[in-house]
N, C-alpha and C positions, 0 to 999 in steps of 0.2 A: 640450635636449629632443630626444628621438629622433623620427624621422619615422615615419609610419604603417607603412612597410615594415621598419623596424628594431625588432624585438621583443626585449625583454630575455630573456637566456638562462634566467633563473630563472622566467619566466612558464610555469606549467604548469596551465592551467585544467582543472577537472573538470566534466563534464556532470552536471546534475541535472535531473530531470523531476518534474513534478507532474501526474498524470493522474487524472481522475475522470469519472464519468457523473452527470449531474444531470437533473432534470425541474423543472418550474415550482415544485413544492413543496419542493425541496431536493436534497441530494446522495443519489444512489442507492448509488454504490459508488466508493470510492477506495482508495488503497494501504493506509491504516490499517484500513479496514473489511475489506478482503480479507485482510490479515494477521491481524486478529482472528478472522475465520472460520477461517482456517488453523490458528490456535492452538487454537481450540475443537475442531476436528477432531483435532488432535494430542494434546491433553491431556484431552479429554472433559469439560471443565469451563469454564464461562464465568468463574468466579471465578479459577481458575488461569491462564486465558488472559489475563485483565485484568492480574493481577499480573505475569505474564511480560512484558507490554508496558508496565508502569509506569503503569497507569491504574486508576482505581477501578472496582469492579463496577458501580456506578451509571452511570458514564460509558459503560462497555462496553455495558451493557444498553440504555441510551438510544440509542446509535448503531445497534445491531442493530434495535431496535424501530422507529426512524425509517425505516430501509431497508425493513423488513417492511411498515410502513404505506404507504410510497410504492409498493411493488410489489403490495401486496394479497395477498401470499403469505408463508408462514413460511420462514425460512432455517435455523432451529434448532428442535429439539423436545426436550422434557425426557426425560432418560434415567434418572430416579430421583435421589434425593438433593436437597439444596438447590440446587445450581448445576450438576448434571450435565446436559450437553446433547450431542446429536449433530447433525450437519448434515443437513438435508433433501437430497434429490437436487438441488434448485435451489441450495441453499447450496453444495454440492460443485461443481456446474457453474459457478457464478459465480466461485468461487475459482480454479478451473483456467483459465477463460476470461480472467479479469483478469490472472492471472500470465502467460499466453501473450501477451496483448495488450501488457502492460507491457514484456515482454522484446523483442517484435518492434519496438515503437516506439523503445525505447532503442537497439537495434541499428541501426535505420535512421537515427536521429538522429546517432549516433556516426559511421556510415559517411559520411553526407552532410556532416558537419562538416569532414572532411578536405579537401574541395575548396573550402570557403567561407572558412575563417579562415587568416590568415598564421602560425598556430602550431598545434601539435598539441593537440587536445582529447582529454582522457583520460576513460575511464569513471570513475564515482564511486569505485570501488575499495573501497567499504565492504562491509558484509555484504549478501548477496543478500537481496532483500526478503522472501522466504518461508523463510529458514533458521530453524530453531528457536532460540528464546532471544534473538533480536535485536529490540530495541524499535524502533518506528518513530518518526521525528521528527514524524510527523503526528498521533500519537495524542492529543496534548493540544491540537491545533489545532482551533479551533471550526469551521473550514471543512470538517472531516472528520467 
């Protein structure tokens, strides 16, 4: 057995973060919802955004509706058609703010890890959370 100071050479942990904002009534905003809003903005359709993220329209609508109910303000408005939507100014602001916050926390966590662990902690290395076409692992998670 190796001592605590002898780390195996193949050990290459990756940092993962789960950040969200919640109130007593539930989750207001997390990575999955921020990505969903970003996809609606990109694609102009909740149905297309849901499909791009590998979730049902009903699940996507339910998550957006829950957040809107908690905030008491709309995040999307209908832009014609069955599922055509655009983000409200609040929706756009929340996406941008969450993206910046997530990136800042991730950067800080990675930087501080270097002085804390006896091995190198690497960034996730997967797709950036807000790149088009990349599904979120949180989309099917009931906590999101």
